C-alpha positions as CSV (number, residue, x, y, z in Angstrom):
1,M,-53.0,15.1,-17.3
2,K,-54.9,12.6,-19.1
3,K,-55.7,9.4,-17.2
4,S,-55.0,6.2,-18.7
5,L,-57.8,3.6,-19.1
6,Q,-56.1,1.4,-16.5
7,D,-56.0,4.2,-13.9
8,L,-59.8,4.9,-14.4
9,W,-60.7,1.2,-14.1
10,I,-58.6,0.6,-11.0
11,R,-59.7,3.8,-9.3
12,G,-63.4,3.2,-10.3
13,L,-63.5,-0.3,-8.8
14,L,-61.6,0.9,-5.6
15,L,-64.3,3.7,-5.4
16,I,-67.1,1.2,-5.5
17,T,-65.3,-1.1,-2.9
18,L,-65.0,1.8,-0.4
19,S,-68.4,3.3,-1.1
20,V,-70.1,-0.1,-0.5
21,F,-68.1,-0.7,2.6
22,F,-68.9,2.8,4.2
23,A,-72.5,2.5,3.1
24,F,-73.3,-0.9,4.5
25,S,-71.1,-0.7,7.5
26,G,-73.1,2.2,8.9
27,T,-76.6,1.1,8.3
28,S,-78.9,-1.6,9.4
29,Q,-80.8,-1.8,6.1
30,S,-80.2,-4.4,3.4
31,L,-80.9,-4.6,-0.3
32,M,-83.7,-6.8,-1.4
33,F,-83.2,-9.2,-4.2
34,G,-85.6,-12.0,-5.0
35,N,-87.2,-13.6,-1.9
36,G,-84.5,-12.6,0.6
37,P,-82.1,-9.9,1.6
38,T,-79.0,-9.4,-0.4
39,Q,-75.8,-9.9,1.6
40,I,-72.8,-7.7,1.1
41,E,-69.3,-8.9,1.8
42,A,-66.0,-6.9,1.9
43,G,-62.6,-8.2,2.4
44,I,-58.8,-8.5,1.6
45,N,-56.7,-11.1,0.1
46,V,-52.9,-11.6,0.1
47,G,-50.8,-14.4,-1.2
48,P,-48.0,-15.6,-3.7
49,M,-48.3,-14.6,-7.4
50,F,-46.7,-16.5,-10.3
51,F,-45.8,-15.7,-13.9
52,L,-46.3,-18.3,-16.7
53,G,-44.6,-17.2,-19.9
54,D,-41.5,-17.5,-22.1
55,L,-38.8,-16.6,-19.7
56,G,-37.3,-18.8,-17.1
57,G,-38.3,-22.3,-16.4
58,H,-36.7,-25.8,-15.5
59,A,-34.8,-28.5,-17.0
60,G,-36.2,-30.0,-20.3
61,K,-38.1,-28.1,-23.0
62,G,-40.2,-25.3,-22.0
63,T,-43.9,-26.1,-21.1
64,P,-46.9,-23.8,-20.7
65,F,-47.9,-24.4,-17.1
66,L,-46.6,-25.5,-13.6
67,K,-43.7,-27.6,-14.7
68,D,-41.9,-24.4,-15.6
69,L,-42.8,-22.5,-12.5
70,N,-39.8,-20.9,-10.6
71,L,-40.7,-20.6,-7.0
72,P,-37.6,-18.5,-6.1
73,L,-39.3,-15.7,-8.2
74,T,-42.6,-15.9,-6.2
75,K,-43.9,-12.2,-5.6
76,V,-46.8,-11.1,-3.4
77,D,-50.4,-10.3,-4.6
78,K,-52.6,-8.0,-2.5
79,G,-56.2,-7.1,-3.2
80,L,-59.5,-5.7,-2.1
81,F,-62.9,-7.1,-3.0
82,V,-66.6,-6.6,-2.5
83,T,-69.1,-9.3,-3.2
84,V,-72.8,-9.1,-3.5
85,Y,-74.7,-12.1,-2.6
86,P,-78.5,-12.2,-3.8
87,N,-78.8,-15.7,-2.5
88,S,-76.8,-18.4,-0.7
89,W,-75.3,-20.1,-3.8
90,F,-74.4,-17.0,-6.1
91,G,-72.1,-14.1,-5.7
92,L,-71.1,-11.2,-7.8
93,R,-67.5,-10.0,-7.0
94,F,-65.9,-6.6,-7.7
95,A,-62.2,-6.7,-7.0
96,V,-58.8,-5.0,-7.6
97,D,-55.5,-6.7,-7.2
98,F,-51.9,-5.4,-7.2
99,G,-48.8,-7.6,-7.6
100,K,-45.4,-8.0,-9.3
101,M,-44.0,-10.6,-11.7
102,D,-40.5,-11.4,-13.2
103,G,-38.6,-14.0,-15.1
104,F,-35.0,-14.8,-15.7
105,D,-33.2,-17.3,-18.0
106,S,-30.1,-17.2,-15.9
107,I,-31.9,-19.1,-13.0
108,I,-33.0,-22.2,-15.3
109,N,-31.8,-25.6,-13.9
110,T,-29.5,-27.2,-16.2
111,K,-29.6,-31.2,-16.3
112,G,-29.6,-31.7,-20.1
113,V,-29.5,-29.9,-23.4
114,N,-32.9,-28.8,-24.2
115,E,-33.0,-26.1,-21.3
116,L,-29.5,-24.8,-22.3
117,W,-31.0,-22.9,-25.3
118,R,-33.1,-20.9,-23.1
119,K,-30.5,-20.3,-20.7
120,Q,-28.1,-19.3,-23.5
121,R,-30.9,-16.7,-24.6
122,N,-30.1,-15.0,-21.2
123,L,-33.1,-12.6,-21.3
124,D,-35.0,-11.3,-18.3
125,F,-37.9,-9.0,-17.3
126,R,-40.0,-7.7,-14.5
127,T,-43.2,-5.9,-14.2
128,N,-45.8,-4.4,-11.8
129,I,-49.3,-5.8,-12.4
130,S,-52.5,-4.0,-11.4
131,E,-55.9,-5.3,-12.3
132,G,-59.6,-5.0,-11.8
133,Y,-62.3,-7.5,-12.5
134,V,-65.8,-8.5,-12.1
135,A,-66.6,-12.2,-11.4
136,A,-69.2,-14.7,-10.5
137,E,-68.9,-16.9,-7.5
138,I,-70.9,-20.3,-7.6
139,Y,-71.2,-22.4,-4.5
140,P,-72.5,-25.9,-5.7
141,I,-73.3,-27.4,-2.3
142,M,-75.3,-24.5,-1.5
143,F,-77.1,-24.6,-4.9
144,L,-78.0,-28.3,-4.4
145,N,-79.5,-27.5,-1.0
146,K,-81.1,-24.1,-1.8
147,E,-84.5,-25.3,-0.8
148,F,-83.4,-25.8,2.8
149,D,-83.4,-22.5,4.7
150,D,-81.6,-23.9,7.7
151,F,-78.6,-25.4,5.5
152,K,-75.7,-23.0,6.4
153,P,-72.5,-25.0,6.6
154,R,-69.4,-23.3,7.8
155,F,-67.2,-24.9,5.0
156,R,-68.3,-23.8,1.5
157,P,-66.3,-24.6,-1.6
158,Y,-66.9,-22.4,-4.8
159,G,-65.8,-21.9,-8.3
160,V,-65.1,-18.4,-9.8
161,I,-64.9,-16.9,-13.3
162,G,-65.0,-13.3,-14.5
163,I,-63.7,-10.7,-16.9
164,G,-61.2,-7.9,-16.2
165,L,-58.6,-5.5,-17.2
166,F,-54.9,-5.7,-16.3
167,H,-52.0,-3.3,-16.6
168,F,-48.3,-4.2,-17.1
169,N,-45.2,-2.5,-18.2
170,P,-42.2,-4.8,-18.7
171,Q,-38.6,-3.9,-18.0
172,G,-35.5,-5.6,-19.0
173,S,-32.0,-5.2,-17.6
174,L,-28.4,-4.4,-18.8
175,T,-25.4,-4.9,-16.7
176,T,-22.3,-2.8,-17.3
177,N,-19.2,-2.9,-15.0
178,G,-21.2,-4.8,-12.4
179,V,-23.9,-2.1,-12.3
180,T,-27.3,-3.2,-13.3
181,K,-29.8,-0.8,-14.9
182,W,-33.6,-1.5,-15.9
183,Y,-35.3,-0.2,-19.0
184,Y,-38.9,-0.1,-20.1
185,L,-39.0,-2.5,-23.1
186,K,-42.2,-1.4,-25.0
187,P,-40.6,1.8,-26.4
188,L,-37.6,-0.3,-27.5
189,H,-39.6,-2.5,-30.0
190,T,-37.3,-5.4,-29.2
191,E,-39.0,-7.7,-31.8
192,G,-39.9,-5.0,-34.4
193,E,-43.5,-4.2,-33.1
194,G,-44.8,-1.4,-35.3
195,F,-42.0,-1.6,-37.8
196,A,-42.7,-1.6,-41.6
197,E,-40.6,-4.7,-42.1
198,Y,-42.8,-6.7,-39.7
199,P,-46.3,-5.9,-40.7
200,N,-47.8,-8.8,-38.5
201,R,-46.1,-7.4,-35.3
202,N,-48.3,-4.7,-34.0
203,N,-47.5,-2.5,-31.0
204,Y,-49.0,-4.2,-27.9
205,A,-51.1,-2.4,-25.4
206,L,-50.0,-2.2,-21.8
207,T,-53.7,-2.4,-20.6
208,Q,-55.5,-5.7,-21.7
209,V,-58.4,-8.0,-21.1
210,N,-58.0,-11.0,-19.0
211,I,-60.3,-13.8,-17.8
212,P,-59.8,-14.7,-14.2
213,M,-61.0,-18.3,-13.2
214,G,-60.2,-20.5,-10.3
215,I,-61.5,-22.4,-7.3
216,G,-61.6,-21.8,-3.5
217,F,-63.3,-22.2,-0.3
218,K,-64.4,-20.1,2.5
219,Y,-65.0,-21.1,6.2
220,F,-67.3,-19.1,8.4
221,L,-65.7,-18.3,11.9
222,S,-69.1,-16.7,12.7
223,D,-72.2,-15.4,10.9
224,R,-70.3,-12.1,10.0
225,V,-66.7,-13.3,9.7
226,N,-65.1,-15.7,7.2
227,V,-61.6,-16.8,6.0
228,G,-60.7,-18.7,2.9
229,M,-58.2,-19.8,0.2
230,E,-58.5,-19.3,-3.5
231,I,-56.5,-20.3,-6.6
232,L,-57.1,-17.6,-9.4
233,Y,-55.5,-18.3,-12.9
234,R,-55.7,-15.4,-15.4
235,K,-56.0,-16.2,-19.0
236,T,-54.6,-13.4,-21.2
237,F,-54.6,-12.6,-24.8
238,T,-51.1,-11.2,-25.1
239,D,-47.7,-12.9,-25.4
240,Y,-45.8,-9.8,-24.5
241,I,-46.1,-9.5,-20.6
242,D,-42.4,-10.5,-20.7
243,D,-41.7,-8.8,-24.0
244,V,-40.8,-12.0,-25.5
245,S,-42.8,-13.8,-28.3
246,T,-41.5,-14.4,-31.6
247,T,-38.0,-14.0,-33.4
248,Y,-34.9,-11.9,-33.4
249,I,-34.8,-9.0,-35.8
250,D,-32.1,-7.2,-37.7
251,P,-30.5,-4.9,-35.0
252,T,-29.8,-2.1,-37.8
253,L,-33.7,-1.6,-37.8
254,F,-33.5,0.0,-34.3
255,Y,-31.4,2.7,-35.8
256,K,-33.9,3.2,-38.5
257,Y,-36.9,3.8,-36.2
258,L,-35.5,4.8,-32.8
259,S,-33.4,7.6,-31.5
260,P,-29.6,6.8,-31.4
261,Q,-29.7,6.3,-27.6
262,N,-32.7,4.0,-27.6
263,A,-31.4,2.1,-30.7
264,A,-28.1,1.3,-28.8
265,I,-30.1,0.3,-25.8
266,A,-32.6,-1.9,-27.9
267,T,-29.6,-3.5,-29.7
268,A,-28.0,-4.6,-26.6
269,I,-31.1,-5.5,-24.5
270,S,-33.0,-7.5,-27.2
271,D,-30.3,-10.1,-27.6
272,K,-28.0,-10.9,-24.6
273,T,-26.9,-14.3,-25.8
274,I,-24.1,-16.1,-23.9
275,G,-22.2,-19.0,-25.6
276,I,-23.4,-22.0,-23.7
277,V,-24.5,-24.6,-26.3
278,T,-22.6,-22.7,-29.0
279,P,-19.4,-21.3,-27.4
280,G,-18.4,-17.9,-28.7
281,V,-21.9,-16.9,-30.1
282,T,-22.9,-13.5,-28.8
283,R,-25.8,-12.7,-31.0
284,Y,-28.3,-14.6,-32.9
285,S,-29.0,-14.0,-36.7
286,P,-32.3,-12.3,-37.5
287,G,-35.2,-14.8,-37.8
288,T,-33.9,-17.1,-35.0
289,Q,-36.6,-18.1,-32.5
290,R,-36.7,-15.8,-29.4
291,G,-40.0,-16.9,-28.0
292,D,-43.1,-19.2,-28.6
293,P,-45.9,-17.3,-30.1
294,S,-48.2,-20.3,-30.0
295,Q,-48.6,-20.0,-26.2
296,K,-50.0,-16.7,-24.6
297,D,-48.7,-15.5,-21.3
298,A,-50.6,-16.1,-18.1
299,Y,-50.3,-15.7,-14.4
300,F,-52.1,-17.0,-11.2
301,S,-52.2,-16.3,-7.5
302,V,-52.9,-18.2,-4.3
303,G,-54.8,-16.0,-2.1
304,L,-55.7,-16.1,1.6
305,K,-58.9,-14.2,2.1
306,F,-60.4,-12.5,5.0
307,A,-63.9,-11.2,4.7
308,M,-66.6,-9.6,6.7
309,R,-70.4,-9.5,6.1
310,L,-71.9,-5.9,6.2
311,G,-75.1,-4.8,7.4
312,P,-77.8,-7.4,8.6
313,I,-76.7,-10.9,8.6
314,F,-80.1,-12.6,9.4
315,D,-82.8,-13.4,6.9
316,N,-85.6,-12.3,9.3
317,M,-86.5,-11.0,12.8
318,Y,-87.3,-14.5,14.1
319,D,-83.5,-15.5,13.4
320,R,-82.3,-12.3,14.8
321,R,-84.2,-12.9,18.1
322,V,-82.9,-16.6,18.3
323,A,-79.3,-15.5,17.8
324,S,-79.8,-12.7,20.5
325,H,-81.2,-15.2,22.9
326,M,-78.3,-17.6,22.4
327,R,-75.7,-15.1,23.3
328,C,-73.9,-15.5,26.8
329,P,-75.2,-12.9,29.3
330,S,-72.7,-10.2,30.2
331,I,-73.7,-10.1,33.7
332,Y,-74.3,-13.1,36.1
């Protein structure tokens, strides 16, 4: 069975993570980079993940960032990472993360009129997210003090930016007689992606490039162990994580391009309008705005991080001897 690009990417980075961990946890040798030994750090992260897209939101007009964040839809992001430090102020991170995201127009807070149009749209989605990325970590205070070998503060803020691949596969729901079923949306072409009548709407790929960027800090509990927190935003280049981007299409086109079964599902799931602003309406006419193509989807996470330095943690034999002599004796 042919593996997808996403599977190969995630498994490859996971293999790198595990290989580096076992290689450096069982040996006392370290790589040499420049004038000092390269440090290797492996760890885990866990924390909330948030979606920023067309669906859901709060009162008023939809906005592209935190104002439309729905905290009740918070999901958990989990990850593994290995970071290589050739010096004290720069690190190169290899990471994999796994999480979930969703969005529901039905939970929008209603205090005025503007948000009621989105609530009347009544769409929803959910998806798993898996990603792998490579990123640079920059420690500004370490850079400014790089000439001082004894400058080793426990608290170290940093910035991070990189490039990666992420995989998603959105589902939407239909409820019949109180029973809710979820369907994968890409095969349903809900906005006419790939249809001849919409030449500018190409089929979207489920594995795409993202740019992770953020800030964080780490606190060294010891020379080997540190904990930290990081806010990591992912810029993407797709507006279809939630399968909503442009306008409603003529539902008869579903029967032209899809099987009768999928056409019936697509007709129902692409337009679930309920009459709130315009009582009695159950469908929008073709060409009516469905999403906002001017803003790409994005997501971010707030991660609690736990990491351990692997292999030697001292720059030279002298530092190792000093640390050894400073330990408390085991026998009095």
